[in-house]
KOLGU-620943 format. One record per atom (N, C-alpha, C): residue number from 1; residue in three letters; atom name; y, x, z. Coordinates in nm, 4 decimals. Example, Ala and Ser with C-alpha at 12.3 -4.5 7.8 and 13.67 -1.06 7.14 Angstrom:
   num   residu   atome          y          x          z
     1      ALA       N    -0.5690     1.3190     0.7800
     1      ALA      CA    -0.4500     1.2300     0.7800
     1      ALA       C    -0.3300     1.3200     0.7800
     2      SER       N    -0.2250     1.2850     0.7080
     2      SER      CA    -0.1060     1.3670     0.7140
     2      SER       C     0.0030     1.2900     0.7870
***
This chain:
   num   residu   atome          y          x          z
     1      MET       N    -0.0994     0.0996    -0.0011
     1      MET      CA     0.0072     0.0427    -0.0179
     1      MET       C     0.1042     0.0731     0.0411
     2      ALA       N     0.2207     0.0599    -0.0863
     2      ALA      CA     0.3475     0.1199    -0.0971
     2      ALA       C     0.4460     0.1114     0.0062
     3      LYS       N     0.4945     0.2252     0.0942
     3      LYS      CA     0.5600     0.2470     0.1890
     3      LYS       C     0.6847     0.1187     0.1522
     4      SER       N     0.7407     0.0464     0.0782
     4      SER      CA     0.8588     0.0153     0.0265
     4      SER       C     0.8358    -0.1506     0.0299
     5      THR       N     0.7010    -0.2356     0.0731
     5      THR      CA     0.6427    -0.3469     0.0873
     5      THR       C     0.6584    -0.3433     0.2353
     6      LYS       N     0.6583    -0.2460     0.3232
     6      LYS      CA     0.6431    -0.3047     0.5006
     6      LYS       C     0.8254    -0.3056     0.5191
     7      ARG       N     0.8195    -0.3831     0.5703
     7      ARG      CA     0.9502    -0.4241     0.6675
     7      ARG       C     0.9469    -0.3667     0.8128
     8      LEU       N     1.0844    -0.3396     0.8720
     8      LEU      CA     1.0621    -0.3287     1.0233
     8      LEU       C     1.1369    -0.4548     1.0717
     9      VAL       N     1.0881    -0.5182     1.1892
     9      VAL      CA     1.1028    -0.6188     1.2560
     9      VAL       C     1.1747    -0.5449     1.4298
    10      ILE       N     1.2084    -0.6333     1.5045
    10      ILE      CA     1.2492    -0.5850     1.5944
    10      ILE       C     1.1770    -0.7355     1.7127
    11      CYS       N     1.1291    -0.6766     1.7666
    11      CYS      CA     1.0742    -0.8130     1.8581
    11      CYS       C     1.1668    -0.8229     1.9840
    12      VAL       N     1.2032    -0.9781     1.9497
    12      VAL      CA     1.2927    -1.0014     2.0964
    12      VAL       C     1.2428    -1.1131     2.1387
    13      ASP       N     1.1044    -1.1589     2.1350
    13      ASP      CA     1.0665    -1.2652     2.2192
    13      ASP       C     0.8643    -1.2021     2.2252
    14      ASN       N     0.8329    -1.1620     2.3703
    14      ASN      CA     0.6896    -1.1556     2.3541
    14      ASN       C     0.6354    -1.2257     2.4713
    15      ALA       N     0.7211    -1.3669     2.4908
    15      ALA      CA     0.6342    -1.4636     2.5719
    15      ALA       C     0.4898    -1.4899     2.5069
    16      GLY       N     0.4008    -1.4481     2.5850
    16      GLY      CA     0.2628    -1.4750     2.5495
    16      GLY       C     0.1850    -1.3840     2.5172
    17      TYR       N     0.2796    -1.2583     2.5019
    17      TYR      CA     0.1977    -1.1427     2.3786
    17      TYR       C     0.2185    -1.0488     2.4683
    18      GLU       N     0.2836    -1.0286     2.6056
    18      GLU      CA     0.3271    -0.8990     2.7102
    18      GLU       C     0.2294    -0.7921     2.6585
    19      VAL       N     0.1062    -0.8285     2.6674
    19      VAL      CA     0.0130    -0.6798     2.6409
    19      VAL       C     0.0427    -0.6365     2.4863
    20      SER       N     0.0796    -0.6910     2.4284
    20      SER      CA     0.0795    -0.6371     2.2821
    20      SER       C     0.1658    -0.5940     2.2200
    21      LEU       N     0.2856    -0.6347     2.2795
    21      LEU      CA     0.4392    -0.6557     2.2203
    21      LEU       C     0.5207    -0.6445     2.3056
    22      GLU       N     0.6376    -0.5347     2.2616
    22      GLU      CA     0.7800    -0.4618     2.4037
    22      GLU       C     0.8895    -0.5667     2.3350
    23      ARG       N     0.9320    -0.6281     2.4053
    23      ARG      CA     1.0957    -0.6350     2.3754
    23      ARG       C     1.1514    -0.5590     2.3515
    24      ARG       N     1.2735    -0.5657     2.1964
    24      ARG      CA     1.3659    -0.4619     2.1969
    24      ARG       C     1.2962    -0.3463     2.1027
    25      LYS       N     1.1359    -0.3359     2.0940
    25      LYS      CA     1.0949    -0.2327     2.0725
    25      LYS       C     1.0590    -0.2613     1.8504
    26      ILE       N     1.0914    -0.1440     1.7715
    26      ILE      CA     1.0867    -0.1697     1.6447
    26      ILE       C     0.9518    -0.1535     1.6132
    27      TYR       N     0.9142    -0.2863     1.5283
    27      TYR      CA     0.7430    -0.2608     1.4491
    27      TYR       C     0.7064    -0.2613     1.2930
    28      VAL       N     0.6405    -0.2381     1.2519
    28      VAL      CA     0.6328    -0.2589     1.0790
    28      VAL       C     0.5412    -0.3670     1.0583
    29      SER       N     0.6242    -0.4337     0.9572
    29      SER      CA     0.5353    -0.5949     0.9326
    29      SER       C     0.4685    -0.5580     0.8078
    30      ILE       N     0.3929    -0.6126     0.7513
    30      ILE      CA     0.2901    -0.5851     0.6707
    30      ILE       C     0.3016    -0.7451     0.5988
    31      PRO       N     0.3815    -0.7249     0.4030
    31      PRO      CA     0.3848    -0.8359     0.3387
    31      PRO       C     0.2361    -0.9488     0.4129
    32      ASP       N     0.2628    -1.0799     0.3670
    32      ASP      CA     0.1775    -1.1549     0.4077
    32      ASP       C     0.2138    -1.2899     0.3736
    33      ALA       N     0.1943    -1.3025     0.2272
    33      ALA      CA     0.2317    -1.4738     0.1862
    33      ALA       C     0.2009    -1.5881     0.2285
    34      ARG       N     0.0328    -1.5862     0.2866
    34      ARG      CA     0.0129    -1.7031     0.3735
    34      ARG       C     0.0386    -1.7270     0.4928
    35      ALA       N     0.0751    -1.5851     0.5660
    35      ALA      CA     0.1583    -1.5763     0.7319
    35      ALA       C     0.2265    -1.6578     0.7179
    36      ASP       N     0.3771    -1.6301     0.6075
    36      ASP      CA     0.4664    -1.6374     0.5939
    36      ASP       C     0.5288    -1.7972     0.5576
    37      ARG       N     0.4019    -1.8655     0.5010
    37      ARG      CA     0.4128    -1.9981     0.4877
    37      ARG       C     0.3416    -2.0901     0.6117
    38      LEU       N     0.2685    -2.0007     0.6774
    38      LEU      CA     0.2989    -2.1014     0.8209
    38      LEU       C     0.3520    -2.0323     0.9705
    39      GLY       N     0.4756    -1.9696     0.8926
    39      GLY      CA     0.5533    -1.9372     1.0043
    39      GLY       C     0.5467    -1.8224     1.0841
    40      GLN       N     0.4417    -1.7428     1.0603
    40      GLN      CA     0.4088    -1.6061     1.1200
    40      GLN       C     0.4801    -1.4910     1.0226
    41      VAL       N     0.4309    -1.3905     1.0722
    41      VAL      CA     0.4657    -1.2260     1.0438
    41      VAL       C     0.3465    -1.1663     1.1164
    42      ARG       N     0.3105    -1.0607     1.0273
    42      ARG      CA     0.1537    -0.9451     0.9925
    42      ARG       C     0.2693    -0.8579     1.0884
    43      VAL       N     0.2462    -0.7888     1.2096
    43      VAL      CA     0.2944    -0.7057     1.2490
    43      VAL       C     0.1864    -0.5948     1.2793
    44      ILE       N     0.2111    -0.4536     1.2995
    44      ILE      CA     0.1028    -0.3394     1.3474
    44      ILE       C     0.1757    -0.3710     1.5237
    45      ASP       N     0.0782    -0.4118     1.6153
    45      ASP      CA     0.1414    -0.4150     1.7025
    45      ASP       C     0.0805    -0.2626     1.8676
    46      GLU       N     0.1321    -0.2858     1.9635
    46      GLU      CA     0.0678    -0.1758     2.0055
    46      GLU       C    -0.0827    -0.1311     2.0176
    47      SER       N    -0.2078    -0.2461     1.9615
    47      SER      CA    -0.3221    -0.1907     1.9608
    47      SER       C    -0.2934    -0.0580     1.8320
    48      GLY       N    -0.2563    -0.1229     1.7832
    48      GLY      CA    -0.2740    -0.0336     1.6188
    48      GLY       C    -0.2762    -0.0431     1.4923
    49      SER       N    -0.3386    -0.1985     1.5553
    49      SER      CA    -0.4192    -0.3165     1.4439
    49      SER       C    -0.2858    -0.4076     1.4059
    50      ASP       N    -0.2732    -0.4986     1.2880
    50      ASP      CA    -0.1879    -0.6049     1.2456
    50      ASP       C    -0.2919    -0.7312     1.2831
    51      TYR       N    -0.1773    -0.7700     1.3631
    51      TYR      CA    -0.2304    -0.9142     1.3874
    51      TYR       C    -0.0943    -1.0376     1.3119
    52      LEU       N    -0.0937    -1.1542     1.3344
    52      LEU      CA    -0.0331    -1.2536     1.3176
    52      LEU       C     0.0742    -1.2467     1.4692
    53      TYR       N     0.1867    -1.3036     1.4460
    53      TYR      CA     0.2820    -1.3928     1.5875
    53      TYR       C     0.3331    -1.4548     1.4921
    54      PRO       N     0.4462    -1.5449     1.5979
    54      PRO      CA     0.5463    -1.6485     1.5318
    54      PRO       C     0.6729    -1.5280     1.4566
    55      LYS       N     0.7110    -1.5843     1.3491
    55      LYS      CA     0.8087    -1.5434     1.3291
    55      LYS       C     0.9417    -1.5351     1.4464
    56      SER       N     0.9252    -1.6111     1.4574
    56      SER      CA     1.0605    -1.6473     1.5642
    56      SER       C     1.0751    -1.5263     1.7045
    57      ALA       N     0.9816    -1.4774     1.7170
    57      ALA      CA     0.9640    -1.3673     1.8008
    57      ALA       C     1.0109    -1.2479     1.7290
    58      PHE       N     1.1023    -1.1950     1.6214
    58      PHE      CA     1.1337    -1.1062     1.5536
    58      PHE       C     1.2643    -1.1473     1.4824
    59      VAL       N     1.3320    -1.0085     1.5059
    59      VAL      CA     1.4405    -1.0159     1.3943
    59      VAL       C     1.4332    -0.8852     1.2963
    60      ASP       N     1.4524    -0.9287     1.1655
    60      ASP      CA     1.4925    -0.8021     1.0577
    60      ASP       C     1.5549    -0.6554     1.1530
    61      ALA       N     1.5098    -0.6004     1.1010
    61      ALA      CA     1.5335    -0.4416     1.1262
    61      ALA       C     1.6677    -0.3808     1.0568
    62      ALA       N     1.7871    -0.4165     1.0144
    62      ALA      CA     1.8688    -0.3162     0.8656
    62      ALA       C     1.8854    -0.2473     0.9418
    63      LEU       N     1.8428    -0.1343     0.9162
    63      LEU      CA     1.8863     0.0186     0.9049
    63      LEU       C     1.9028     0.0916     0.8400
    64      PRO       N     1.9813     0.2439     0.8213
    64      PRO      CA     1.9907     0.2796     0.7083
    64      PRO       C     1.8812     0.3221     0.6284
    65      GLN       N     1.9135     0.3612     0.5165
    65      GLN      CA     1.7722     0.3985     0.4393
    65      GLN       C     1.6739     0.5232     0.5252
    66      SER       N     1.7430     0.6211     0.5500
    66      SER      CA     1.7114     0.7728     0.6218
    66      SER       C     1.6743     0.6947     0.7109
    67      ILE       N     1.7160     0.6506     0.7833
    67      ILE      CA     1.6455     0.5867     0.9864
    67      ILE       C     1.4754     0.5534     0.8874
    68      ARG       N     1.5305     0.4147     0.8099
    68      ARG      CA     1.3936     0.3848     0.7799
    68      ARG       C     1.2879     0.4342     0.7583
    69      ARG       N     1.3094     0.5292     0.6628
    69      ARG      CA     1.2352     0.6219     0.5943
    69      ARG       C     1.1562     0.6812     0.6998
    70      ALA       N     1.2375     0.7946     0.8494
    70      ALA      CA     1.2164     0.8220     0.9277
    70      ALA       C     1.1136     0.7399     1.0202
    71      VAL       N     1.1604     0.6240     1.0432
    71      VAL      CA     1.0623     0.5253     1.1429
    71      VAL       C     0.9414     0.4879     1.0559
    72      LEU       N     0.9626     0.4526     0.9507
    72      LEU      CA     0.7779     0.4568     0.8461
    72      LEU       C     0.6740     0.6213     0.8365
    73      HIS       N     0.7856     0.6938     0.8537
    73      HIS      CA     0.6875     0.8171     0.8375
    73      HIS       C     0.6321     0.8706     0.9775
    74      ALA       N     0.7190     0.8129     1.0717
    74      ALA      CA     0.6347     0.8164     1.2218
    74      ALA       C     0.5502     0.6912     1.2655
    75      ALA       N     0.5526     0.6467     1.1964
    75      ALA      CA     0.4534     0.4457     1.2470
    75      ALA       C     0.3266     0.5374     1.2028
***
């Protein structure tokens, strides 16, 4: 998968997912059209695996391209 297809999102609500998600942390989101239609987002969480979470728990991380690249490289 090309890195450009991944998005960075920030967790703003981890209620019910406290073990898997940290509030205010940047996560990598993987495109998933079916999840999107269901109001969910596929995120690589603290376990290192990708799972579906409610879209409302995240906001897009609008970062300068150089920082975005660095974050994706570190992920």
